C-alpha positions in Angstrom: 13.0 -3.5 -1.0 11.1 -0.8 -2.9 11.5 2.7 -1.6 9.0 5.6 -1.8 10.3 9.2 -1.6 8.5 12.4 -0.5 8.2 15.5 -2.7 11.0 17.2 -0.7 13.3 14.2 -1.0 12.7 14.1 -4.8 13.2 17.8 -5.2 16.5 17.7 -3.3 17.7 14.8 -5.5 16.6 16.7 -8.6 18.6 19.7 -7.5 21.7 17.6 -7.1 21.1 16.0 -10.5 21.2 19.4 -12.1 24.7 19.9 -10.9 25.8 16.9 -13.0 23.9 17.2 -16.2 22.9 20.0 -18.6 19.8 22.0 -17.9 16.7 20.5 -19.4 18.1 17.0 -19.8 16.2 15.5 -16.8 12.9 16.7 -18.2 13.6 15.4 -21.7 14.6 12.0 -20.2 11.3 12.0 -18.3 9.3 13.1 -21.3 10.9 10.5 -23.6 10.0 7.8 -21.1 6.5 9.1 -20.8 6.1 9.2 -24.6 7.4 5.6 -24.8 4.8 4.4 -22.3 2.0 6.3 -24.1 3.1 4.8 -27.4 3.0 1.3 -25.9 -0.4 1.9 -24.4 -1.7 3.0 -27.8 -0.3 0.0 -29.5 -1.7 -2.4 -27.0 -5.1 -0.7 -26.8 -5.7 0.3 -30.4 -3.2 -1.8 -32.4 -1.1 1.1 -33.6 0.7 4.4 -32.9 0.8 6.5 -36.1 -2.5 8.1 -36.8 -3.8 7.8 -33.3 -4.8 10.9 -31.3 -3.6 12.0 -27.9 -4.8 15.0 -25.8 -2.5 16.6 -23.2 -4.0 18.3 -20.2 -1.3 20.8 -19.4 -0.9 22.8 -16.2 1.9 25.2 -15.2 5.4 24.3 -14.3 7.5 21.2 -14.9 4.7 18.6 -14.9 3.1 20.5 -17.8 6.5 20.7 -19.4 6.9 16.9 -19.2 3.6 16.5 -21.0 4.4 19.0 -23.7 7.8 17.5 -24.4 6.3 14.0 -24.5 3.7 15.4 -27.0 6.6 16.5 -29.2 8.1 13.1 -29.2 4.8 11.5 -30.0 4.3 13.8 -32.9 7.5 12.4 -34.4 5.9 9.0 -34.2 2.9 10.2 -36.2 0.5 10.7 -33.3 -2.0 13.6 -33.6 -1.4 15.6 -30.5 -3.4 18.5 -29.0 -2.4 20.3 -25.8 -5.1 21.9 -23.7 -3.3 24.7 -21.7 -5.1 25.2 -18.4 -2.9 28.1 -17.4 -1.7 29.5 -20.8 0.4 32.3 -19.4 2.4 29.9 -17.2 2.9 27.0 -19.7 6.4 25.6 -19.8 8.0 27.7 -22.6 10.6 25.2 -23.9 8.1 22.4 -23.9 5.5 24.5 -25.7 8.0 25.5 -28.3 9.0 21.9 -28.9 5.4 20.8 -29.4 4.6 23.7 -31.8 7.7 22.9 -33.9 6.6 19.2 -34.0 3.2 20.2 -35.4 1.1 19.8 -32.3 -2.1 21.7 -31.9 -2.3 24.2 -29.0 -5.6 25.1 -27.3 -5.9 27.5 -24.4 -8.6 27.6 -21.8 -9.9 31.1 -21.3 -10.6 31.2 -17.6 -11.9 34.8 -17.9 -14.9 34.1 -20.0 -18.4 33.5 -18.6 -19.3 31.2 -21.5 -19.4 27.5 -20.3 -16.4 25.5 -21.1 -16.7 23.5 -24.3 -15.2 20.3 -22.9 -15.8 18.2 -25.9 -14.3 20.7 -28.3 -11.2 21.1 -26.1 -10.7 17.4 -25.5 -11.4 16.3 -29.1 -11.8 12.6 -29.7 -8.5 11.2 -28.3 -7.5 7.5 -28.0 -5.7 8.5 -24.8 -5.3 11.5 -22.5 -2.1 12.5 -20.7 -2.6 14.1 -17.3 0.1 16.8 -16.9 -2.0 19.2 -14.8 0.0 19.2 -11.5 3.1 17.4 -10.2 4.7 16.8 -6.8 4.3 20.5 -5.9 0.5 20.3 -6.2 -1.7 20.1 -3.2 -5.5 19.8 -2.9 -8.2 18.7 -5.4 -8.4 19.7 -9.0 -9.6 23.3 -9.7 -13.1 23.5 -11.2 -11.9 23.9 -14.9 -9.5 21.0 -14.6 -12.1 18.9 -12.8 -14.7 19.6 -15.6 -12.2 18.5 -18.3 -11.2 15.4 -16.4 -14.8 14.4 -15.9 -15.3 14.7 -19.6 -12.6 12.2 -20.5 -14.0 9.0 -22.0 -10.7 7.2 -22.8 -7.7 5.8 -20.8 -5.6 8.3 -18.9 -1.9 8.2 -18.4 -0.7 10.4 -15.5 2.6 12.2 -15.6 4.4 11.4 -12.3 1.2 11.2 -10.3 -2.6 11.6 -10.7 -3.4 15.3 -10.4 -5.6 16.1 -7.3 -4.0 13.4 -5.2 -1.5 14.4 -2.5 2.0 13.2 -3.4 3.1 12.5 0.1 -0.1 11.2 1.8 -2.2 9.9 -1.0 -5.1 11.9 0.3 -8.0 12.7 -2.0 -10.1 15.6 -0.8 -12.1 16.4 -3.9 -12.0 15.9 -7.7 -8.9 14.0 -8.8 -7.6 12.1 -11.8 -8.1 8.3 -11.7 -5.4 7.1 -14.1 -5.1 3.8 -15.9 -1.3 4.2 -15.8 1.0 6.5 -13.9 4.5 7.1 -15.2 6.7 8.3 -12.4 10.0 10.0 -12.9 13.2 9.1 -11.1 11.5 7.7 -8.0 8.3 6.2 -6.7 6.4 8.6 -4.4 4.2 7.6 -1.4 1.1 8.4 -3.4 1.9 5.4 -5.7 1.4 3.0 -2.7 -1.1 5.0 -0.6 -3.5 5.8 -3.4 -3.0 2.9 -5.8 -6.6 2.9 -7.1 -6.1 6.4 -8.5 -2.7 5.5 -10.0 -3.4 2.4 -11.9 -0.3 0.6 -13.1 3.0 2.2 -12.1 5.8 2.7 -14.6 9.1 4.0 -13.4 11.3 6.1 -15.7 14.9 6.4 -14.4 16.4 9.9 -14.8 19.6 9.6 -12.8 18.5 10.6 -9.3 20.8 9.8 -6.4 18.4 9.0 -3.6 18.8 8.6 0.2 17.7 5.6 2.2 13.9 5.6 1.9 11.7 6.1 5.0 8.7 4.4 3.4 9.4 1.0 1.9 7.6 -2.1 0.6 8.9 -5.6 0.8 9.1 -7.1 -2.7 7.3 -10.5 -2.9 10.7 -12.2 -3.7 12.2 -10.8 -0.5 9.2 -12.1 1.5 9.6 -15.5 0.0 13.4 -15.6 0.5 13.0 -14.5 4.2 10.1 -16.8 5.1 11.2 -19.4 7.6 11.4 -23.0 6.3 12.7 -26.1 8.1 16.3 -26.8 7.8 18.0 -30.2 8.1 18.5 -29.9 11.9 15.1 -28.3 12.8 12.4 -29.9 14.9 9.0 -28.7 16.0 10.5 -26.6 18.8 13.1 -24.8 16.7 10.6 -23.8 14.1 8.7 -21.6 16.5 6.1 -22.4 19.1 3.2 -19.9 18.9 0.8 -19.3 21.7 -2.7 -18.1 20.9 -5.3 -16.7 23.4 -8.4 -15.9 21.4 -12.1 -16.6 21.1 -14.8 -17.1 23.7 -18.2 -18.7 24.0 -19.7 -15.8 22.1 -17.0 -15.8 19.4 -15.5 -19.3 19.0 -14.8 -18.7 15.3 -12.1 -16.1 16.2 -10.2 -18.8 18.1 -10.3 -21.1 15.0 -9.3 -18.4 12.6 -6.5 -16.9 14.7 -5.0 -20.3 15.6 -5.4 -21.5 12.0 -3.4 -18.5 10.8 -0.5 -19.5 13.1 -0.7 -23.1 11.9 -0.9 -22.2 8.2 2.1 -19.9 8.6 4.2 -22.9 9.3 4.7 -22.7 13.1 6.5 -25.8 14.4 3.8 -26.0 17.1 0.8 -23.9 18.1 -0.5 -24.0 21.6 -4.0 -22.6 22.3 -5.2 -21.2 25.7 -8.9 -20.3 26.2 -12.4 -21.5 26.3 -12.6 -22.4 22.6 -10.5 -25.5 22.8 -13.2 -27.8 21.6 -13.9 -25.8 18.4 -10.2 -25.3 17.7 -9.4 -29.0 18.0 -12.3 -30.0 15.9 -10.8 -27.9 13.0 -7.1 -28.2 13.9 -6.3 -31.4 15.7 -2.5 -30.7 15.6 -3.0 -27.8 18.1 -2.2 -28.4 21.7 -5.0 -26.8 23.8 -5.3 -25.7 27.5 -7.8 -23.6 29.3 -5.4 -21.2 31.0 -2.2 -19.4 30.1 -0.2 -21.0 32.9 -1.2 -24.4 31.7 -0.3 -23.8 28.1 3.4 -24.7 28.3 6.4 -23.1 26.7 5.8 -20.8 23.8 8.0 -18.3 21.9 5.4 -15.7 21.1 1.8 -14.9 22.0 -1.2 -13.7 20.0 -3.9 -12.2 22.1 -7.3 -10.6 21.4 -9.6 -11.8 18.7 -13.0 -12.6 20.2 -11.8 -12.7 23.9 -14.1 -10.0 25.2 -13.2 -7.0 27.3 -14.2 -8.0 30.8 -12.0 -8.2 33.8 -11.0 -11.7 33.1 -9.8 -10.9 29.6 -7.9 -7.9 31.0 -6.1 -10.1 33.5 -5.1 -12.6 30.8 -3.7 -9.8 28.6 -1.7 -8.5 31.6 -0.4 -11.9 32.3 0.8 -12.3 28.7 2.3 -8.8 28.5 4.2 -9.5 31.8 6.3 -12.1 30.0 9.5 -11.4 28.1 8.1 -12.9 24.9 7.0 -11.1 21.6 3.3 -10.4 21.7 0.7 -9.6 19.1 -2.3 -7.7 20.4 -5.4 -7.5 18.2 -9.2 -6.8 18.3 -10.6 -6.9 21.9 -7.0 -6.7 23.2 -6.7 -3.3 21.6 -9.8 -2.1 23.3 -8.4 -3.2 26.6 -5.1 -1.4 25.9 -7.0 1.8 24.9 -8.4 1.8 28.4 -5.1 0.9 30.1 -2.1 1.8 27.9 0.2 1.3 30.9 -0.1 -2.5 30.3 2.1 -2.2 27.2 4.1 1.1 27.4 7.6 0.6 28.7 7.5 -3.1 27.7 11.0 -4.4 26.7 10.0 -7.3 24.5 8.6 -6.8 21.0 5.0 -5.9 20.9 2.9 -5.7 17.7 -0.5 -3.9 17.7 -2.7 -4.6 14.7 -5.6 -2.0 14.6 -8.0 -1.0 11.9 -8.8 2.7 11.7 -11.5 2.6 14.3 -9.3 0.7 16.8 -6.5 3.1 16.0 -8.8 6.0 17.0 -9.6 4.2 20.3 -5.9 3.8 21.0 -4.9 7.4 20.2 -8.1 9.4 20.6 -8.1 10.5 16.9 -8.6 9.0 13.5 -5.4 8.3 11.5 -6.4 11.3 9.2 -5.1 12.0 5.7 -1.4 11.4 6.7 -1.6 7.8 7.8 2.2 7.4 7.6 2.8 10.2 10.1 0.0 8.9 12.4 1.2 5.3 12.6 4.8 6.4 13.1 3.8 8.7 15.9 1.9 5.9 17.8 4.8 3.5 17.3 7.3 6.0 18.7 5.2 7.2 21.6 4.3 3.7 22.8 7.6 2.1 21.6 5.7 -0.7 19.8 5.3 -1.9 16.3 2.0 -0.8 14.8 0.3 -2.5 11.8 -2.5 -0.2 10.6 -4.8 -2.2 8.4 -6.2 -1.0 5.1 -5.8 -1.7 1.4 -2.4 0.0 1.9 -1.4 -1.5 5.2 1.3 0.4 7.1 3.7 -1.1 9.6 5.8 1.3 11.8 8.3 0.5 14.5 10.4 2.7 16.7 13.5 4.0 14.8 13.0 2.1 11.6 11.4 2.9 8.2 7.7 2.4 7.7 6.7 -0.6 5.6 3.7 -0.4 3.3 1.9 -3.3 1.8 -0.5 -2.3 -1.1 -2.8 -5.3 -1.3 -3.9 -4.8 -4.9 -7.5 -5.1 -3.9 -9.8 -5.2 -0.9 -10.7 -8.9 -0.9 -9.4 -9.2 2.7 -11.9 -6.6 3.9 -14.2 -9.3 5.5 -15.0 -10.3 9.1 -12.4 -12.6 10.6 -9.7 -11.7 8.1 -7.8 -9.8 10.8 -7.9 -12.8 13.1 -6.0 -14.8 10.5 -3.5 -12.0 10.0 -2.7 -11.8 13.7 -2.0 -15.5 13.8 0.4 -15.3 10.9 2.3 -12.4 12.5 2.6 -14.4 15.8 4.0 -17.4 13.9 6.8 -15.2 12.4 7.6 -13.6 15.7 8.0 -17.1 17.2 10.8 -17.7 14.8 12.6 -14.6 16.2 12.1 -12.3 13.2 12.2 -8.5 13.6 8.7 -7.4 14.4 8.4 -4.9 11.6 9.6 -7.4 9.0 7.4 -10.1 10.5 4.3 -7.8 10.3 5.1 -6.6 6.8 5.8 -10.2 5.5 2.6 -11.4 7.1 0.6 -8.6 5.5 2.0 -9.5 2.1 1.2 -13.2 2.4 -2.2 -12.4 3.9 -3.2 -10.1 1.0 -1.9 -12.6 -1.6 -4.0 -15.4 0.1 -7.1 -13.1 -0.1 -6.5 -12.6 -3.8 -6.0 -16.3 -4.5 -9.2 -17.1 -2.6 -11.1 -14.4 -4.5 -10.0 -15.7 -7.8 -10.2 -19.4 -7.0 -13.5 -19.9 -8.8 -13.6 -16.9 -11.2 -10.9 -15.0 -13.0 -12.8 -11.7 -12.3 -12.7 -12.4 -8.5 -15.6 -12.9 -6.1 -16.2 -11.8 -2.5 -14.8 -14.1 0.1 -15.1 -14.9 3.8 -12.3 -15.5 6.2 -12.4 -19.3 6.0 -11.4 -19.6 2.3 -8.8 -16.9 2.9 -7.3 -19.1 5.7 -7.3 -22.1 3.4 -5.1 -20.2 0.8 -2.4 -19.0 3.3 -0.1 -22.0 2.6 -0.6 -21.6 -1.1 0.3 -17.9 -0.8 3.5 -18.7 1.1 4.4 -21.3 -1.5 3.9 -18.8 -4.3 6.2 -16.3 -2.5 8.8 -19.0 -2.0 8.7 -19.9 -5.7 9.3 -16.3 -6.7 12.4 -16.3 -4.5 13.7 -19.6 -6.0 
């Protein structure tokens, strides 16, 4: 699993590192790694390193020092380096000296002048820009001068540690911020790298010797998902592979029944039983499903999925109450969440695993407030207060359960942002719960497979990707699971 560490956790680890190594060594390690990535980018993008031009945007403190030291290493490779000092009086002294000695050009922004900033003259004509404006101690958007310079960049940007203007712990962007092509992070990945991936670009990790604690925000690696995905063993039958019950759809929304049930079937349930009024449509698409009109007539299941398209009337509420009264794992989605928002007592205090799968609007209905900029804290709070597992959908989907680390799944795109996609996801989660998997792991693994299926569907006809609907996404779920299994082999 891949861990993400807050600014406070990283600073504590850096302080411990300085008790073991000479002062300045961690920065030089970080800077050497940064320079190496920049050189590789120059080679891949321009065909060479020597004779190319790089501009450093340098703020105060250690992040600026990382950029300055990296500039000195690049000068030794024959790169023309200029450093634009945004806060000249607070530039990192040792890094500045190193760049000067290497022959780098130093330009200082005069913030006291009333003359408009000459952005083009300051930036020059670089092949690449290094963002060393602020690091993990920075909060809030770029200041006006920095924002003006960044807006003037017309070449790829490599960010040192994180893109400036993006919050390191929450990934929040509240104003002007760097949108990097590559981010080179030092010692550890930070939450920003998963929560604000579009601003980070590709992530490169440079080890500097940090000793880190257990992470409270983690991502399941694709190999781990593939290795942990249930597959039939020599003694398995259709009952031991998990029997998933699905209560979804209605006369108004029959498609929700098909998509949700289809997700459970595609996720390799040994058997899927459907309860509801959409039996005819479900069986027309999925003849292997066993259908009944009522929950009591459904037969034995090992998990339930409830909510997509069921409506919010009294009859739907009674079906939800009947399912939650069992001692089985339950996934609640869509209309089921609206019912819970009106009557939380249906789920609070429940002993069996319960997974809620809201998008931001449904989350607001459940809690009375939007998730806000700190989505990790918000989802963790709901999970702890209701004693449930919460899967908060988004490009960076978050999964929190009581007393366990928060999982994050960065989808790599927003192809799954389409109507019915969540119905498929809830079916996949239900199938994994039927196999007895831990609810947080089941939800995180389902989110990984779901996002991969969306990417496969989007790129099925064109390498650039094309918008999809939920039906083609569903048809690629098995392919996604197979791909994950191959990675683990």
